[in-house]
C-alpha positions as CSV (number, residue, x, y, z in Angstrom):
1,M,9.3,-1.6,-23.3
2,E,7.6,0.6,-20.7
3,A,4.2,-0.7,-21.7
4,T,5.4,-4.2,-21.3
5,N,6.8,-3.4,-17.8
6,K,3.4,-1.9,-16.9
7,K,1.6,-5.0,-18.1
8,V,3.9,-7.3,-16.1
9,A,3.4,-5.1,-13.0
10,V,-0.4,-5.3,-13.4
11,I,-0.3,-9.0,-13.8
12,L,1.9,-9.4,-10.8
13,F,-0.4,-7.2,-8.8
14,G,-3.3,-9.3,-9.8
15,L,-1.6,-12.4,-8.7
16,V,-0.7,-10.8,-5.3
17,V,-4.4,-9.8,-4.9
18,A,-5.6,-13.3,-5.8
19,I,-3.2,-14.8,-3.4
20,A,-4.1,-12.4,-0.6
21,C,-7.8,-13.0,-1.1
22,C,-7.5,-16.7,-0.9
23,A,-5.0,-17.0,1.9
24,D,-5.8,-15.0,5.0
25,A,-2.3,-15.4,6.3
26,Q,-0.8,-13.7,3.2
27,T,0.6,-10.3,3.9
28,I,2.5,-7.6,2.1
29,C,5.1,-5.8,4.3
30,N,3.3,-7.4,7.3
31,M,-0.1,-5.9,6.3
32,T,-3.0,-8.1,5.3
33,Y,-5.0,-7.3,2.2
34,A,-7.8,-6.0,4.4
35,D,-5.4,-3.7,6.2
36,L,-4.1,-2.4,2.8
37,M,-7.6,-1.8,1.5
38,A,-8.5,0.0,4.7
39,C,-5.7,2.5,3.9
40,K,-6.6,2.9,0.2
41,P,-9.1,5.8,0.6
42,A,-6.6,7.8,2.6
43,A,-4.0,7.5,-0.2
44,T,-6.3,8.0,-3.2
45,P,-6.4,11.5,-4.8
46,P,-7.7,14.1,-5.2
47,N,-9.1,14.7,-1.7
48,P,-8.3,11.8,0.5
49,P,-9.9,11.5,4.0
50,P,-7.8,11.0,7.0
51,P,-6.7,7.4,7.6
52,T,-9.1,5.3,9.6
53,S,-8.2,3.6,12.9
54,V,-8.2,0.3,11.1
55,C,-5.7,1.6,8.6
56,C,-3.5,3.0,11.4
57,A,-3.7,-0.2,13.4
58,G,-2.5,-2.1,10.3
59,L,0.3,0.3,9.7
60,S,1.4,0.1,13.3
61,H,2.4,-3.6,12.7
62,A,3.7,-3.1,9.2
63,D,7.3,-3.2,8.0
64,L,7.3,0.4,6.9
65,K,10.8,0.2,5.3
66,C,9.4,-2.6,3.1
67,F,7.0,-0.2,1.5
68,C,9.9,1.9,0.2
69,K,10.5,-0.6,-2.6
70,Y,6.9,-0.1,-3.8
71,K,7.2,3.7,-3.7
72,S,8.5,4.0,-7.3
73,S,6.7,0.9,-8.7
74,T,3.6,0.9,-10.8
75,I,1.7,-1.2,-8.2
76,F,0.4,1.7,-6.2
77,P,-0.8,3.7,-9.2
78,S,-2.4,0.6,-10.8
79,M,-4.5,0.4,-7.6
80,G,-5.5,4.1,-7.9
81,V,-3.2,4.9,-4.9
82,D,-0.8,7.9,-5.0
83,P,2.6,6.7,-3.7
84,K,3.3,10.1,-2.2
85,L,0.0,10.0,-0.2
86,A,0.7,6.4,0.8
87,M,4.1,7.3,2.2
88,E,2.6,10.1,4.3
89,L,0.2,7.7,6.1
90,P,2.6,6.6,8.9
91,S,3.0,10.3,9.9
92,K,-0.7,10.9,9.7
93,C,-1.3,7.9,11.9
94,N,1.3,9.3,14.4
95,I,3.5,6.2,14.0
96,P,7.0,7.0,15.3
97,N,10.0,6.8,13.0
98,P,8.3,6.7,9.6
99,P,10.6,5.5,6.9
100,T,12.6,7.9,4.8
101,C,12.9,6.4,1.3
């Protein structure tokens, strides 16, 4: 059952990526696909660099509470992103009132 859930999550992620690539207006939690990818290095283990200004700019317009629903999903890990590191990015970007999930 768990393997099936992972496969479904990966397929859904693929669809989201395909949609995001083909529709510039498509966003996830008010972040574009380009903004999300700008943040990926800063949330990828083992030694992530600090978030870039592009990443922080995208996060400053994001619906940060929206990301809480992705914290425990398999979407972040399927992208090579550590959910814990990803949830630390608002604080690292000095964005006030980061979400507590």
